[in-house]
C-alpha positions in Angstrom: -36.6 53.2 36.8 -34.8 50.8 38.9 -34.0 47.3 37.7 -34.1 44.6 40.3 -30.9 43.4 41.9 -31.6 39.9 40.5 -31.6 41.1 36.9 -28.5 43.2 37.4 -26.6 40.2 38.9 -27.7 38.0 36.0 -26.5 40.5 33.4 -23.2 41.0 35.2 -22.6 37.3 35.4 -23.4 36.8 31.7 -21.0 39.6 30.7 -18.3 38.2 32.9 -18.7 34.7 31.5 -18.6 36.1 27.9 -15.4 38.1 28.6 -13.7 35.1 30.3 -14.6 32.8 27.5 -13.5 35.2 24.8 -10.3 36.0 26.6 -9.5 32.3 27.0 -10.1 31.7 23.3 -7.8 34.6 22.4 -5.2 33.4 24.9 -5.2 29.9 23.5 -5.0 31.1 19.9 -1.9 33.1 20.8 -0.3 30.1 22.5 -1.1 27.8 19.7 0.5 30.1 17.1 3.6 30.5 19.3 4.0 26.8 19.9 6.3 24.8 17.5 4.7 22.5 15.0 4.9 18.7 15.6 8.0 17.0 14.4 6.2 15.0 11.7 4.8 18.0 10.1 8.1 19.8 10.1 10.1 16.9 8.7 7.5 16.2 6.0 7.7 19.8 4.6 11.5 20.2 5.0 12.5 17.0 3.2 10.0 17.2 0.3 12.7 18.8 -1.9 15.0 15.7 -1.3 12.5 13.3 -2.9 12.8 12.5 -6.6 10.5 10.7 -9.0 11.8 7.4 -10.4 10.1 6.2 -13.6 9.1 2.6 -14.0 12.1 0.5 -15.0 13.5 -3.0 -15.3 15.8 -4.0 -12.4 18.2 -6.9 -12.2 17.8 -9.0 -9.1 20.0 -11.9 -7.9 18.0 -15.0 -7.1 19.7 -17.7 -4.9 19.7 -21.4 -6.0 16.4 -23.1 -5.1 14.1 -26.0 -5.8 11.0 -25.3 -8.0 8.0 -27.5 -8.7 7.6 -27.3 -12.5 4.7 -28.7 -14.5 5.7 -31.4 -17.0 3.5 -32.0 -20.1 3.2 -35.5 -21.5 1.6 -36.4 -24.8 0.8 -40.0 -25.3 -0.3 -41.5 -28.7 -3.0 -44.1 -28.4 -3.1 -46.0 -31.7 -6.4 -46.8 -33.6 -8.0 -50.2 -33.1 -11.0 -52.3 -33.9 -13.4 -53.0 -31.0 -15.1 -56.4 -30.4 -18.0 -55.4 -32.8 -15.5 -54.7 -35.6 -15.8 -50.9 -35.5 -12.7 -48.9 -36.2 -11.7 -46.2 -33.6 -9.2 -43.7 -34.8 -6.0 -43.1 -32.8 -5.6 -40.0 -30.7 -3.2 -38.0 -28.6 -3.8 -37.8 -24.8 -2.4 -34.9 -22.9 -1.5 -35.4 -19.3 0.4 -33.2 -16.8 2.4 -34.0 -13.8 4.8 -32.0 -11.5 8.5 -32.5 -11.0 10.8 -30.9 -8.5 13.7 -29.3 -10.4 16.8 -27.7 -9.0 17.4 -24.2 -10.3 20.9 -22.7 -9.9 21.5 -19.1 -8.8 20.8 -16.6 -11.5 19.9 -13.0 -12.4 16.2 -12.1 -13.1 14.7 -8.9 -14.4 11.8 -7.5 -12.4 9.6 -4.5 -13.4 9.6 -1.8 -10.8 6.7 0.7 -10.9 7.4 4.4 -10.9 7.6 5.8 -7.4 8.8 8.7 -5.2 12.3 8.0 -3.7 12.8 9.9 -0.5 15.9 8.1 0.8 18.6 10.4 2.2 21.7 10.1 0.1 
C-alpha cells in the first residue's frame, strides 16, 4: 500500500518542524544555563551576609537654630455682674489661643528609629 506523495511530504515537514523546535529549545536552555546571572541578582545574594538587623532605638539628632510658631494659651477672667433686669450672672474663665513666633536655639533632640536592616558597607 502506497501513501500519496502529498501525505508523505506533510509528515516529513511536521517531523522536521518538531525536531527543529525541540533542538532550538534545548539549545536555548543550554545557553541560558551557561550565561552569567544579571549583576543585580549576584550582588543581592553575595552581600546578604554583610547586612545586620538593628533593633529600634532612640537616636540623638542635632537640630539647628530656627523659628517656630507656638500656640499661646490665654485665660481671661470675666467677673460676675448684674444685667439691666437685675439678674446676677456668675463670673467665668474664657480660654483663647493665639500663635507667636518664637526663636529656638540649636539643641539636641531624641528621635525614635524603627528596627531595620542595615546593609551599608563598612
